C-alpha positions as CSV (number, residue, x, y, z in Angstrom):
1,M,0.0,0.0,0.0
2,P,1.5,3.4,-0.9
3,R,2.4,5.8,1.9
4,S,-0.3,8.4,0.8
5,S,-2.9,5.7,1.2
6,L,-1.5,4.8,4.6
7,S,-1.7,8.3,5.8
8,R,-5.4,8.6,4.7
9,L,-6.2,5.3,6.5
10,S,-4.5,6.5,9.7
11,A,-6.3,9.8,9.7
12,A,-9.6,7.9,9.5
13,L,-8.9,5.8,12.6
14,P,-9.6,6.9,16.1
15,P,-6.5,7.1,18.4
16,A,-7.2,3.9,20.2
17,A,-7.4,2.0,16.9
18,L,-4.0,3.3,15.8
19,L,-2.4,1.3,18.6
20,L,-3.8,-1.9,17.2
21,V,-2.7,-1.7,13.6
22,P,0.7,-2.6,12.2
23,A,3.4,0.1,12.3
24,S,3.3,0.2,8.5
25,L,-0.2,1.6,8.8
26,A,0.7,4.3,11.3
27,A,0.5,8.0,10.5
28,Q,3.4,9.1,8.4
29,S,4.3,12.2,10.4
30,S,4.3,13.1,14.1
31,A,1.8,15.9,13.4
32,A,-0.7,13.3,12.0
33,M,-0.2,10.9,14.9
34,P,-2.6,11.4,17.9
35,P,-0.6,11.4,21.2
36,V,-0.1,8.0,22.8
37,N,-0.5,9.0,26.4
38,T,-3.1,6.9,28.2
39,L,-1.9,3.3,28.1
40,P,-1.6,1.2,31.3
41,N,1.4,1.5,33.5
42,P,2.1,-2.0,34.9
43,Y,5.3,-0.9,36.8
44,T,6.2,0.3,40.3
45,T,8.9,2.9,40.6
46,V,11.9,2.1,42.8
47,T,14.2,5.1,43.6
48,G,17.6,4.8,45.2
49,W,18.1,1.2,44.1
50,A,21.7,1.6,42.9
51,K,24.1,2.6,45.7
52,L,27.1,4.8,45.1
53,P,30.1,4.9,47.4
54,E,29.8,7.1,50.4
55,G,30.3,10.7,49.6
56,R,29.6,10.3,45.9
57,T,26.4,11.6,44.3
58,W,24.8,10.9,40.9
59,G,25.5,13.1,38.0
60,S,23.5,13.3,34.8
61,T,23.3,10.0,33.0
62,S,21.8,8.8,29.7
63,A,23.8,5.6,29.5
64,V,22.5,2.3,30.9
65,D,22.7,-1.3,29.6
66,I,22.5,-4.9,30.8
67,D,25.4,-7.2,31.3
68,K,25.5,-10.4,29.2
69,D,24.4,-12.4,32.2
70,G,21.1,-10.5,32.1
71,K,21.4,-9.5,35.8
72,H,24.1,-6.9,36.3
73,I,23.6,-3.3,35.3
74,W,26.1,-1.1,33.6
75,V,25.8,2.7,33.8
76,A,28.0,5.6,32.7
77,E,27.3,8.7,34.7
78,R,28.9,12.2,34.5
79,C,30.9,12.4,37.7
80,G,28.3,14.0,40.0
81,A,27.7,16.8,37.5
82,N,26.9,17.1,33.8
83,S,30.5,16.5,32.7
84,C,33.6,14.6,33.8
85,A,36.0,17.1,32.2
86,Q,37.1,18.4,35.6
87,S,36.9,15.1,37.5
88,A,39.0,11.9,37.8
89,L,36.2,9.8,39.1
90,P,35.5,6.5,37.3
91,S,32.4,7.1,35.1
92,V,31.6,3.6,34.1
93,L,29.9,1.7,36.9
94,K,28.6,-1.9,37.3
95,F,25.9,-2.8,39.8
96,D,24.9,-6.3,40.9
97,P,21.2,-7.3,41.1
98,S,20.9,-5.9,44.6
99,G,22.1,-2.5,43.5
100,A,25.6,-2.8,45.0
101,L,28.5,-1.3,43.1
102,V,30.9,-4.1,42.0
103,A,33.2,-2.5,39.4
104,S,34.1,0.9,38.1
105,F,36.6,2.3,35.6
106,G,37.2,5.1,33.0
107,G,38.3,7.8,35.3
108,G,40.0,10.7,33.5
109,L,39.3,9.3,30.1
110,I,35.7,10.1,29.2
111,Q,34.4,13.7,29.3
112,S,30.7,13.3,28.7
113,P,29.5,9.6,28.7
114,H,26.4,9.5,26.6
115,G,25.7,6.0,25.3
116,I,26.7,2.6,26.5
117,H,26.4,-0.9,24.9
118,V,27.4,-4.4,26.2
119,D,28.3,-6.7,23.3
120,R,27.8,-10.5,23.1
121,D,31.2,-11.1,24.6
122,G,30.5,-8.8,27.6
123,N,32.7,-6.0,26.4
124,V,31.5,-2.5,27.3
125,W,31.3,0.3,24.7
126,V,30.9,3.9,25.7
127,T,30.4,7.0,23.6
128,D,32.0,10.3,24.7
129,C,29.6,12.8,23.2
130,S,31.5,15.8,24.6
131,C,28.2,17.7,24.2
132,T,28.1,19.3,27.7
133,G,30.1,22.0,29.4
134,G,32.9,21.6,31.8
135,T,36.1,22.7,30.0
136,P,38.8,23.0,32.7
137,P,40.4,26.4,33.2
138,I,43.7,26.8,31.3
139,D,46.8,28.3,32.8
140,P,48.0,30.9,30.2
141,N,51.6,29.9,31.1
142,A,51.0,26.2,30.7
143,P,51.0,24.2,27.4
144,P,47.5,23.6,26.0
145,P,45.9,20.4,27.3
146,A,45.8,17.3,25.2
147,P,42.6,17.1,23.1
148,R,39.9,14.9,24.5
149,G,36.4,13.7,23.8
150,H,34.2,12.9,20.7
151,Q,35.3,9.2,20.8
152,I,34.1,5.7,21.2
153,F,35.8,3.4,23.8
154,K,35.6,-0.3,24.0
155,F,36.5,-1.8,27.4
156,S,36.8,-5.4,28.6
157,P,34.5,-6.3,31.4
158,D,37.3,-5.6,33.9
159,G,38.0,-2.2,32.4
160,K,40.9,-2.8,30.1
161,L,40.8,-0.4,27.1
162,L,40.6,-2.6,24.0
163,M,39.8,-0.1,21.2
164,T,39.3,3.6,20.6
165,L,37.4,4.9,17.6
166,G,37.7,8.5,16.5
167,R,40.2,11.3,17.0
168,A,40.7,12.8,20.4
169,G,39.1,16.3,20.2
170,G,36.7,15.3,17.4
171,G,36.5,15.6,13.7
172,R,34.0,16.3,11.0
173,D,33.1,15.2,7.5
174,T,35.5,12.5,6.4
175,A,37.0,12.5,9.9
176,W,35.0,11.3,12.9
177,F,33.4,11.9,15.3
178,W,31.7,15.1,16.3
179,Q,29.3,14.5,19.3
180,P,28.7,10.8,18.9
181,N,25.5,9.7,20.6
182,D,25.3,5.9,20.7
183,V,27.0,2.7,19.6
184,V,25.8,-0.8,19.0
185,T,27.4,-3.9,17.5
186,A,25.8,-6.4,15.1
187,P,26.0,-10.2,15.6
188,N,28.9,-10.4,13.1
189,G,30.8,-7.8,15.0
190,D,30.2,-4.8,12.8
191,I,30.0,-1.5,14.8
192,F,27.3,1.2,14.2
193,V,27.7,4.7,15.7
194,S,25.1,7.5,15.6
195,E,26.6,10.9,15.3
196,G,25.3,14.4,15.8
197,H,23.8,16.0,18.9
198,S,22.9,19.4,17.5
199,S,19.7,20.5,15.7
200,R,21.2,23.6,14.2
201,A,21.3,24.1,10.5
202,G,24.4,22.4,9.0
203,A,24.7,20.0,11.9
204,I,26.1,16.5,11.4
205,A,23.5,13.8,11.6
206,R,24.4,10.3,10.3
207,V,25.2,6.7,11.2
208,L,28.6,5.2,10.6
209,K,29.3,1.5,10.0
210,F,32.7,-0.1,10.9
211,D,33.9,-3.6,10.7
212,R,35.0,-5.4,13.9
213,T,38.5,-4.0,13.5
214,G,37.4,-0.4,13.3
215,K,37.6,0.0,9.5
216,L,35.0,2.5,8.3
217,L,32.7,0.7,5.8
218,K,30.1,3.3,5.0
219,T,27.9,6.2,6.3
220,F,24.3,7.0,5.8
221,G,22.0,9.8,6.7
222,Q,22.4,13.6,6.7
223,F,20.9,16.5,8.7
224,G,17.4,17.4,7.6
225,K,13.7,16.6,7.8
226,G,13.3,14.3,4.7
227,P,12.4,10.6,4.9
228,T,16.1,9.4,5.1
229,D,17.4,12.5,6.8
230,M,18.2,12.7,10.5
231,D,18.1,15.2,13.3
232,Q,19.9,14.1,16.4
233,P,20.2,10.3,15.8
234,H,20.2,9.8,19.6
235,A,19.8,6.0,20.1
236,L,20.5,2.7,18.3
237,A,19.2,-0.8,18.8
238,F,18.9,-4.1,16.8
239,D,15.9,-6.4,16.8
240,S,16.0,-10.2,16.3
241,K,15.9,-9.8,12.5
242,G,19.0,-7.6,12.5
243,R,17.1,-4.4,11.7
244,L,18.7,-1.3,13.0
245,F,16.4,1.0,14.9
246,V,17.5,4.7,15.0
247,G,16.0,7.1,17.4
248,D,15.7,10.2,15.2
249,R,14.9,12.4,18.1
250,G,14.9,15.8,16.4
251,N,12.3,14.4,13.9
252,D,10.1,12.8,16.6
253,R,10.4,9.3,15.0
254,I,12.1,6.0,14.9
255,Q,13.7,5.0,11.6
256,I,14.2,1.3,10.8
257,Y,17.1,0.4,8.5
258,D,18.7,-2.7,7.1
259,Q,22.4,-3.0,7.9
260,Q,23.3,-1.5,4.5
261,G,21.5,1.7,5.3
262,T,18.3,1.2,3.4
263,L,15.3,2.7,5.1
264,L,12.6,0.0,5.7
265,D,10.0,1.8,7.9
266,T,9.4,4.9,10.0
267,W,7.4,4.9,13.2
268,Y,6.0,7.9,15.0
269,Q,3.8,6.1,17.6
270,F,6.6,5.9,20.2
271,S,7.0,9.7,20.4
272,R,10.3,11.5,20.7
273,P,13.0,8.9,21.2
274,S,16.0,9.6,23.4
275,G,16.6,6.0,24.2
276,I,15.7,2.6,22.7
277,Y,16.0,-0.9,24.1
278,I,14.8,-4.1,22.4
279,D,14.8,-7.3,24.4
280,R,15.2,-10.9,23.2
281,Q,11.4,-11.3,22.7
282,D,11.4,-8.2,20.5
283,R,9.7,-6.0,23.0
284,I,10.7,-2.4,22.5
285,Y,11.1,0.2,25.2
286,V,11.4,3.8,24.1
287,A,12.3,6.7,26.4
288,D,10.9,10.2,25.7
289,S,12.7,12.7,27.9
290,E,11.9,16.0,26.0
291,S,8.3,16.2,24.7
292,G,6.6,19.4,25.9
293,S,9.7,20.8,27.5
294,V,12.9,20.9,25.5
295,A,10.7,20.1,22.5
296,P,7.6,22.3,23.0
297,A,6.3,21.7,19.5
298,H,5.8,18.1,20.6
299,K,3.7,19.3,23.6
300,P,0.6,17.1,23.3
301,W,2.8,14.1,23.9
302,L,3.8,13.2,27.5
303,R,7.3,12.3,28.5
304,G,7.9,8.8,29.7
305,I,8.8,5.2,28.5
306,R,6.5,3.7,25.9
307,I,6.6,-0.1,25.6
308,G,5.4,-2.3,22.7
309,S,6.3,-4.6,19.9
310,A,9.3,-4.2,17.7
311,K,7.7,-6.8,15.4
312,D,4.6,-4.8,14.4
313,G,4.9,-1.5,16.2
314,T,1.9,-1.8,18.5
315,V,2.2,0.2,21.8
316,T,0.9,-1.5,24.9
317,A,2.2,0.3,28.0
318,F,3.4,3.6,29.2
319,I,5.5,4.6,32.2
320,P,4.9,8.3,32.7
321,D,7.6,10.8,33.6
322,P,7.2,11.2,37.4
323,D,8.4,14.8,37.3
324,V,6.1,16.4,34.8
325,A,6.9,19.9,36.1
326,N,10.6,19.6,35.2
327,P,11.1,22.2,32.4
328,G,14.2,20.5,30.9
329,T,15.3,17.0,30.0
330,S,13.7,14.8,32.6
331,S,13.3,11.1,33.6
332,A,14.7,8.3,31.5
333,E,16.8,9.5,28.6
334,G,18.4,6.1,28.5
335,V,16.6,2.9,29.0
336,A,17.4,-0.8,29.5
337,V,15.7,-4.0,30.7
338,D,17.1,-6.9,32.6
339,A,16.3,-10.6,32.1
340,A,13.7,-10.4,34.8
341,G,11.8,-7.6,33.0
342,N,12.9,-4.8,35.3
343,V,13.2,-1.5,33.5
344,Y,16.0,1.0,34.2
345,G,15.8,4.7,33.4
346,A,18.9,6.8,33.2
347,E,18.1,10.4,33.9
348,V,19.9,13.5,32.7
349,G,17.9,16.3,34.4
350,Q,17.2,14.5,37.6
351,K,20.6,13.0,37.9
352,A,19.4,9.5,38.9
353,L,18.9,5.9,37.9
354,K,15.4,4.6,38.5
355,R,14.2,1.0,38.5
356,Y,10.7,0.1,37.4
357,V,9.5,-3.3,38.6
358,R,6.6,-5.0,36.9
359,Q,3.6,-5.4,39.3
């Protein structure tokens, strides 16, 4: 069915019915899609679950993922602030199922941890977006500091640095990266990175594909509002079919690509995606941390975590943002789900990690 026909069909359906049709029949723009705000919330919120060492407080965090054992939780937080540029604290943290801290590393290496991914071998990948403030003061009589940031780091589970992608200090165009947002690996080891945190005209907005050794294979996407354009490709996830889900946050949509960069589908029913997680049963969890605040044009939509099917795009549940009065980026910018079905929300504005337990 052509897209024009799909749009007419979607416009004729009431909001409740839109949740029951396949994603390919959903409205073809965020403006045409009625807000999905009133679904059940089958979760209880748990605050203070993860315990930091005495004297240390949470900084902003958008990075959370699950260890390969399905139980331990990995988080990269911004050193008690919104940047680690002036801190030597380890920013990559591992918690056991009780919330106790069992490992930490990365101190002095990562300026602004933004995305985190645990691969099939248990290695931990972290993106340094360098998209927040915190440049340390410079002594005019001292040599300039070594460039830092705008890189991807691959660590072993015990914190050994195994690979670095990108030039310290960043690069544009044929160099990479400038404000990388997220990283994910395919089953064959290929590495996908989403790049570009700015929505200003002329910004970088693309996905880069590397082989397992770090050799650049291709890029796709450019800044814009067209069907294959991107605006802040903020999150990446694979489903069981190997389709790449891109959280095209600035365009209020999820784009679904094959691994060669061909656009397969576009979904608007999960709202403005800051984070995406797809579990082994192809349930999809999408965190919206900006609608109505940072993104006032998307005001009819409520912030929170929408849950549904990555197979057909139906939306079945909604965990609302518990701090609706927060005027900025609020709860759950990053999202992950453990093997028991507990949902974890990594929060930038509230500087916290929340746990949502199914009732």
